C-alpha positions, 0 to 999 in steps of 0.5 A: 883720089885716083880712078873715076872723076868724082862727079861720076861716083854719084852714078855708081851702084852700091855694089860698085861703090863697095868694090871701089872703096875696098880696092882703094880707088876712092874713099867714102869721103869722095863718095859723099862729096859726089852725092853732095855735089849732085844734091847741090845741083839738083835740089833747086829743081827737085826739093827731094831733101828736107834736111841734109846732115852735112856734119853728121855725114862727114863724120860718118864718112871719115869714120868709114875711111878710118875703119877701111884703113885699119882693115875693119869691114862692117859689111856692104854698106860701110862708107855708102851714102844713103838717105832716110824718109823723114818719118824715121826718128833720128837722134839730134836731127829734125824729124817732121813727117812733112807735117807742120805739127812736128815742125822743129821736133828733134827726136831723143832717140834713133829708130832701129833702122838708123841704129843698124845703118850706123852700126854697119858704117853707112853714111846717112846723108839726110832726111827726104820729103814725103806726103804728110805722115806718109798719106799720099801717092805723089809727094804733093801733100808735104807741108814743105812743098812737093818733090818733083820727078827727076825724069820730068820735073813737071811730073810727080815722083810718086808717093808717099816716099817720093823724096827717097825715090828722087834722091836715089834716081838722081844720084844725091844718094846711092840708096835710100829707105822709105815706108810702104803702107799701101805701095809707098815704096813700089809706086814711086820706084816705078815712077822714077825708074828704080827698084823698090821693095816692100818686105814681109811684114815684121822682117824690118823693125818699125821701132822709131817709124812714125806710125800711119797704119801700124798693121800695114806700115813696113820699111824698105829700100830704094836702089838702082839694082836688085843686087843693091836692094838685097844689100840694103834689106839684109842690113836693116832686117832682123828681130827687134824686141822693141817692136812687138810685131817683129818676127823672131827668126834669123835673117834669111839669105835674101840673095841666095838665088839671085843668079839661078834664073827662072827655069822650072818656076811657075809664075802667075800673072794676076789677071785683075791687074791687066784690065785695060779700063784701069791700067794704061795700055802701054803698061799692060803691053810691057807687062805681057811682054816681060811675061812672055820673056820669062816663059821663053826663059823656061818659066811656066806662066799661068793666069791667076785670078784674085777676085777679092783684090777688086775690093782691096782699095776700098778695104784699105781706105777704111783700115788705114784711116781707122788706124791713122785716126788712132795713131795720130791722136797722140799729136794733141799739142800737149806732149810734143809738136805744135801747140796752138796759142789760142786762149780757152780750155785744153780741148780748145787748145788741142782742137786748134793745134790739130787744125793748124798742124795737120794738112787737108789730106791728113784731116780727111783720113782722120775724119774717115777713120774716126767715122769708120770706128764710131759706134753703130758703124764699126761693124758695117765699115771697119769690121767689113774691111777686115773681113775683106782683108782676110779674104785677100790673105786667103786668096794669096795663100791659095795662089802661092800653093799653085805658083812660086810667085805672082807678077803684075804691073806696079802702077796703073799709069806712069808718072802723072803731072803735078796737080793733075789728081790733087783735086780728085782724091779717088783718082789719086787713091787708084795709083795704089791699085796694084800695090795695096793687096800685098800690104793687106796680105803682109807679103813681100813685093818688089817693083823693077823698071822694065821699059819706057813709055812713049813719053820717055817715062819709066814703067814698073813691073811688080813681083810678089811672093808669099810671106818670108819668100824674099829669096824667091821674089828676088830670084824672079826680080833679078832675072826680070832685071836681066831680061829688061836690060833697063839702064836709062837714067834721068839727067836734070842737066840736059832734061833728057833721058840718058841711056849709057 
């Protein structure tokens, strides 16, 4: 190859890599070699991948190079190495959802997102670690061991999509995909210095995504830049008849306003997410500082109160476990997955299969959800939680009649220590305090890195927009990115933050 050293290719953005591929500076095979080399140097420290598909990714990279050679261009992800959270079905490749109950399971089909990535010529590097069945905020609940944060390996990368965040942050993939049920893309993006985005519910097909909470789950991208996020989202979006919740409409031009700035926009700061008793003071200061910069750039900044968000966490932890208890009933030891060898009745076998296959957090949520749905408690718990969800939706809809977008911190804290919250589920659940409301509402939201705290850990800034308002959301996020000028990256080689 000519041009940059192969090791440097792993640090490119997707847009930069696309330009280099099309100008002939390097090949997709070179890009894959760079991210594979980076993975070989970092995986012993991070444990971010569960599976690296060397054969499949090599074939895809060679096919991308052959397409470029004959002038065929399938789009911005052609030849780009990307990773998938291991709760997305991949034909012929083990898919575990980080659970022992699916250990060794190989799906007979691809998820729709995988089909679309392959059609776009993307190179899928492998499957990434997660909290078991996407239930967690730290990627410590994986049956295969925790993932560590590239910024500080004593810290968590967030969850549940911590593996996808870590591989993108460290450069063992140029982008990746996770699922966001209550913040599982935005929260790890904030903790690892990335752009992480949850789309409007229904824009991206859930077909082939192993369900946690079906009314909340949504697939979205991790990237190093807002521009890359647009490229990733546009590739996987669009109507899918295999998903009954898929929106039957043309894919919008998500990046159509990226360069327009914020002058003339009205942006609301969510006051409930600037509570100093819950949110770290450095995060509040960084959020207010960015709001001031947006105002200086011509936006009108107003305070917006969303009182029902106070109850979002409680409502979420009734709705999500209730749906999880229903969705995970399929793992019974009969049709697929782990099957206990215990002697006895079929019911004995099912009970032991689940006890052996599910981890403690999954069992906790199944029990909570089953209780919330049980006779005599349905209305008091699940029904009441759904009424709170309706209030949250109405408050967001009302707010968007007054403002173009909403802003807030992404997380209450920066990356916390591994093990720090493992024995306190309530403290762990609070990690998603700022992100859960957008899932309940079904609206798009994005986290953009804007600063480092005193410990050198990234701080995320959240931009929220109304349903199908991704173009507005990206417009604000792109300008936030420009104002922040955040270029710091974590380097495992030196255990230091490197700022180019």
